[in-house]
NUPADO-990823 format. One line per 4 residues: number of its first residue (from 0); their letters; for each residue x, y, z of C-alpha. Coordinates in steps of 0.1 Angstrom, whole numbers. Layout:
<pts>
NUM	A	X:Y:Z | ...
</pts>
This chain:
<pts>
0	XXXX	-101:-58:-90 | -76:-74:-66 | -79:-93:-32 | -78:-82:2
4	XXXX	-51:-102:22 | -59:-111:59 | -35:-137:78 | -38:-148:113
8	XXXX	-12:-168:131 | -7:-179:166 | 25:-165:184 | 45:-184:210
12	XXXX	51:-170:244 | 61:-133:243 | 71:-135:205 | 102:-117:209
16	XXXX	118:-130:178 | 88:-116:158 | 91:-82:175 | 127:-80:165
20	XXXX	116:-85:129 | 86:-61:132 | 106:-33:150 | 137:-38:125
24	XXXX	161:-44:154 | 172:-73:131 | 172:-62:94 | 157:-89:72
28	XXXX	173:-96:37 | 141:-88:18 | 137:-54:31 | 152:-21:15
32	XXXX	172:-4:42 | 169:29:24 | 130:27:31 | 130:16:65
36	XXXX	126:51:79 | 90:51:61 | 79:24:86 | 57:37:114
40	XXXX	39:25:146 | 2:32:141 | -8:26:177 | 6:48:208
44	XXXX	20:26:235 | 7:32:271 | 28:51:296 | 61:31:304
48	XXXX	57:7:276 | 84:12:250 | 79:-20:225 | 57:-45:214
52	XXXX	68:-71:237 | 60:-48:267 | 27:-39:251 | 18:-76:252
56	XXXX	26:-81:288 | 11:-49:297 | -23:-59:283 | -21:-92:302
60	XXXX	-12:-76:334 | -40:-51:333 | -69:-73:319 | -80:-84:352
64	XXXX	-74:-121:345 | -82:-145:373 | -64:-176:361 | -29:-183:358
68	XXXX	-15:-182:323 | -2:-217:313 | 34:-222:303 | 25:-230:265
72	XXXX	-8:-207:264 | -8:-185:234 | -5:-150:246 | -6:-130:213
76	XXXX	-19:-134:178 | -1:-120:148 | -22:-105:119 | -10:-94:85
80	XXXX	-33:-71:66 | -24:-61:30 | -38:-64:-5 | -27:-75:-41
84	XXXX	5:-59:-50 | -7:-37:-79 | -37:-24:-58 | -15:-15:-29
88	XXXX	8:4:-52 | -23:20:-65 | -33:32:-29 | -1:44:-21
92	XXXX	3:64:-55 | -32:80:-51 | -24:93:-15 | -49:71:3
96	XXXX	-24:49:22 | -33:68:55 | -68:63:48 | -62:27:44
100	XXXX	-45:24:76 | -72:42:96 | -96:17:82 | -75:-13:93
104	XXXX	-73:2:125 | -110:7:128 | -117:-28:118 | -92:-43:143
108	XXXX	-106:-24:170 | -142:-31:161 | -135:-68:157 | -110:-77:184
112	XXXX	-116:-49:209 | -98:-17:213 | -78:-29:243 | -67:-61:230
116	XXXX	-50:-44:199 | -17:-36:212 | 5:-29:182 | 1:-22:145
120	XXXX	30:-13:124 | 31:-2:88 | 59:-17:67 | 71:3:36
124	XXXX	105:-12:31 | 94:-46:16 | 81:-51:-20 | 42:-47:-8
128	XXXX	30:-24:18 | 15:-42:46 | 5:-39:84 | 18:-60:112
132	XXXX	-10:-60:139 | -7:-78:173 | -37:-88:193 | -40:-103:229
136	XXXX	-67:-129:227 | -88:-119:258 | -123:-128:256 | -154:-119:279
140	XXXX	-176:-148:268 | -181:-180:290 | -160:-210:285 | -175:-237:265
144	XXXX	-182:-267:284 | -170:-303:278 | -195:-329:273 | -189:-345:306
148	XXXX	-197:-312:322 | -229:-307:304 | -243:-340:318 | -234:-328:355
152	XXXX	-263:-311:371 | -254:-275:383 | -253:-271:422 | -239:-237:424
156	XXXX	-249:-203:412 | -237:-192:377 | -210:-165:380 | -208:-136:355
160	XXXX	-183:-142:327 | -148:-130:337 | -120:-118:311 | -99:-149:301
164	XXXX	-71:-156:278 | -83:-179:251 | -67:-180:215 | -88:-209:204
168	XXXX	-120:-190:207 | -107:-159:187 | -94:-183:160 | -123:-207:158
172	XXXX	-133:-217:123 | -165:-197:124 | -148:-167:136 | -121:-170:109
176	XXXX	-147:-170:80 | -165:-140:96 | -131:-123:97 | -125:-126:61
180	XXXX	-160:-115:53 | -160:-83:75 | -125:-74:64 | -133:-76:26
184	XXXX	-164:-53:34 | -141:-28:50 | -117:-30:20 | -142:-27:-8
188	XXXX	-138:10:-10 | -103:4:-22 | -113:-21:-49 | -104:-51:-28
192	XXXX	-125:-82:-27 | -127:-112:-6 | -107:-145:-16 | -126:-176:-29
196	XXXX	-145:-192:-4 | -138:-231:0 | -108:-229:-22 | -89:-263:-21
200	XXXX	-56:-245:-24 | -31:-259:1 | 3:-250:14 | 31:-272:1
204	XXXX	62:-280:22 | 96:-264:16 | 110:-296:-1 | 81:-299:-25
208	XXXX	84:-264:-33 | 122:-265:-40 | 117:-298:-58 | 91:-281:-81
212	XXXX	113:-250:-88 | 142:-273:-99 | 121:-293:-123 | 106:-261:-138
216	XXXX	140:-247:-140 | 154:-277:-159 | 124:-277:-182 | 128:-239:-188
220	XXXX	166:-244:-195 | 157:-271:-220 | 131:-249:-239 | 156:-221:-240
224	XXXX	183:-243:-253 | 160:-256:-282 | 148:-223:-289 | 182:-210:-292
228	XXXX	192:-238:-316 | 160:-231:-338 | 169:-194:-337 | 205:-204:-350
232	XXXX	189:-225:-380 | 166:-197:-389 | 195:-172:-391 | 214:-195:-414
236	XXXX	186:-199:-437 | 180:-162:-435 | 217:-157:-444 | 214:-179:-473
240	XXXX	183:-160:-489 | 204:-127:-482 | 232:-142:-501 | 208:-152:-530
244	XXXX	195:-119:-532 | 229:-105:-534 | 240:-129:-562 | 208:-119:-581
248	XXXX	216:-81:-577 | 252:-88:-588 | 241:-107:-618 | 216:-81:-628
252	XXXX	243:-53:-626 | 267:-73:-645 | 241:-78:-673 | 233:-43:-674
256	XXXX	270:-31:-677 | 275:-57:-704 | 243:-43:-721 | 259:-7:-722
260	XXXX	292:-19:-735 | 280:-45:-760 | 265:-35:-790 | 244:-68:-790
264	XXXX	217:-52:-768 | 191:-78:-777 | 214:-107:-771 | 224:-95:-736
268	XXXX	186:-85:-727 | 178:-122:-736 | 205:-136:-716 | 196:-114:-687
272	XXXX	158:-123:-689 | 170:-159:-689 | 190:-153:-658 | 161:-134:-642
276	XXXX	138:-162:-650 | 162:-188:-636 | 172:-170:-604 | 146:-145:-599
280	XXXX	108:-143:-607 | 89:-171:-585 | 121:-183:-568 | 129:-148:-556
284	XXXX	93:-141:-545 | 94:-174:-527 | 127:-166:-510 | 112:-133:-499
288	XXXX	83:-149:-484 | 105:-176:-468 | 127:-147:-455 | 97:-128:-440
292	XXXX	83:-160:-423 | 116:-167:-408 | 118:-131:-394 | 84:-136:-379
296	XXXX	94:-170:-364 | 127:-155:-350 | 107:-125:-334 | 83:-152:-318
300	XXXX	114:-170:-306 | 128:-139:-292 | 95:-132:-274 | 93:-167:-259
304	XXXX	131:-165:-248 | 123:-131:-231 | 92:-147:-214 | 114:-176:-202
308	XXXX	140:-153:-187 | 113:-134:-170 | 98:-166:-154 | 134:-176:-144
312	XXXX	139:-144:-127 | 106:-148:-108 | 116:-181:-96 | 149:-166:-85
316	XXXX	131:-139:-67 | 109:-167:-50 | 139:-187:-41 | 155:-157:-25
320	XXXX	124:-150:-4 | 121:-185:7 | 158:-186:17 | 152:-154:37
324	XXXX	123:-171:55 | 144:-202:64 | 174:-178:77 | 148:-161:98
328	XXXX	135:-195:111 | 173:-207:118 | 180:-174:137 | 148:-179:158
332	XXXX	159:-215:167 | 194:-202:175 | 178:-177:197 | 157:-204:214
336	XXXX	188:-224:221 | 207:-194:236 | 178:-188:260 | 178:-225:269
340	XXXX	215:-224:276 | 209:-192:297 | 184:-208:317 | 207:-238:322
344	XXXX	234:-214:335 | 209:-200:360 | 194:-231:371 | 226:-253:373
348	XXXX	255:-229:382 | 279:-258:382 | 271:-266:346 | 291:-235:334
352	XXXX	322:-243:358 | 322:-279:343 | 321:-263:309 | 349:-239:315
356	XXXX	370:-269:332 | 363:-291:302 | 378:-263:277 | 408:-257:299
360	XXXX	417:-294:300 | 413:-298:262 | 435:-267:257 | 462:-281:279
364	XXXX	463:-312:258 | 442:-339:274 | 421:-361:251 | 382:-360:253
368	XXXX	383:-393:272 | 408:-381:297 | 390:-348:301 | 358:-369:309
372	XXXX	375:-389:336 | 388:-358:352 | 354:-340:353 | 340:-371:370
376	XXXX	365:-366:398 | 389:-394:386 | 428:-391:385 | 444:-395:352
380	XXXX	481:-406:349 | 497:-384:320 | 529:-384:300 | 535:-360:272
384	XXXX	534:-325:263 | 512:-298:280 | 506:-265:268 | 500:-233:288
388	XXXX	482:-205:273 | 493:-180:300 | 533:-184:289 | 523:-197:254
392	XXXX	548:-226:259 | 548:-263:262 | 559:-283:292 | 569:-321:292
396	XXXX	551:-340:319 | 566:-373:329 | 540:-397:346 | 521:-368:364
400	XXXX	488:-375:383 | 461:-350:372 | 429:-346:392 | 400:-318:392
404	XXXX	392:-309:427 | 362:-287:441 | 367:-265:468 | 342:-251:495
408	XXXX	326:-227:470 | 322:-255:444 | 348:-241:422 | 369:-265:400
412	XXXX	406:-265:400 | 430:-287:382 | 460:-302:401 | 492:-320:390
416	XXXX	507:-342:418 | 485:-324:443 | 499:-289:428 | 478:-262:413
420	XXXX	484:-264:376 | 496:-227:376 | 522:-235:401 | 533:-265:384
424	XXXX	538:-248:351 | 559:-220:369 | 583:-248:385 | 585:-264:348
428	XXXX	595:-231:334 | 619:-222:361 | 600:-189:373 | 615:-173:404
432	XXXX	599:-171:440 | 592:-133:435 | 572:-142:404 | 553:-167:423
436	XXXX	546:-143:451 | 534:-117:425 | 510:-142:409 | 496:-152:444
440	X	488:-115:450
</pts>
């Protein structure tokens, strides 16, 4: 009898990155693209709502909240619902997967409220079938008072509880225990039971996990090496025993042939019996027993080696899954940085202009220190080669005065000796007046 798996996690903001994972707009490495078409959304979105992110915002907009949502306030809770791998395979093979999905939806709506359950997606393209559900933590119960508020005497009429956004209330310790109990009751029909209450099992950090994997791998490798050495020795002993049996058979055959040819039958028989007594008898029986024992030991060693290879393959699979998780986390961090950079561009329009001017100065040939002075509005005396990307040529500057000037629209331009750099390059390359007029147009 397997276990029912229920995992809750608070999301940050609109949780767009997890939406990309759930809706497979970004294909994770641990998913089989050939089975992605089997994934399905179990909840129909309201009119005008097209995805999970919009469904979260739609619930917040229509819930009748009276308080402003805080900047760092949790707006959604992720829930993963599944079971032990073997049991989930059994549910799928017996055709009960749709029934299992409906029971999960029934439990979600009964536990968190039908309107709060905004999305539920069945994933069939990963190793174990599971559901990614999303709820918006809107509650109707009255807010718990602080100790200071409890000591102050009421001077106003108590208002009826209003809808409010409170993830801490939904994920309180008592509620989390109750969720595990009621979910296990709902899943009992599928042979799934609740996890162990009060378990002291704890998550370990990624560094500790990899350290243990490396240590286990080294131990397994050492055991495999030792077993292979013992197997090789056993093969040598078996080979010696086989050779002894062949020698005995050869001696018997030679003795029999000699017996037919030689009239001294008794003498040959006596010699043969002596040889058989010397090489056969107890010694042969002992070699056969040792040979059988060695075969059994070799079989045991092969079984152990096979088990070790299986364990190493499992470790590799776990390692691959952990790398996928870290890669997804890295992609999320990159996405966050990109959003921050986009905000900086919107909030500080000059920031992007300065970045572009910095890139141009470095491409022309200025050093980082000279570029920094130019961006601060200082003049720089420069002698040396300057590169023009437009003409793909270099021009030699002899003690020119460079300066970045901002016009009325706050745009930045680079000047050499009070001449725009584009015009300065044309003069250096000897481009005619008609070309200058054409460039101005």
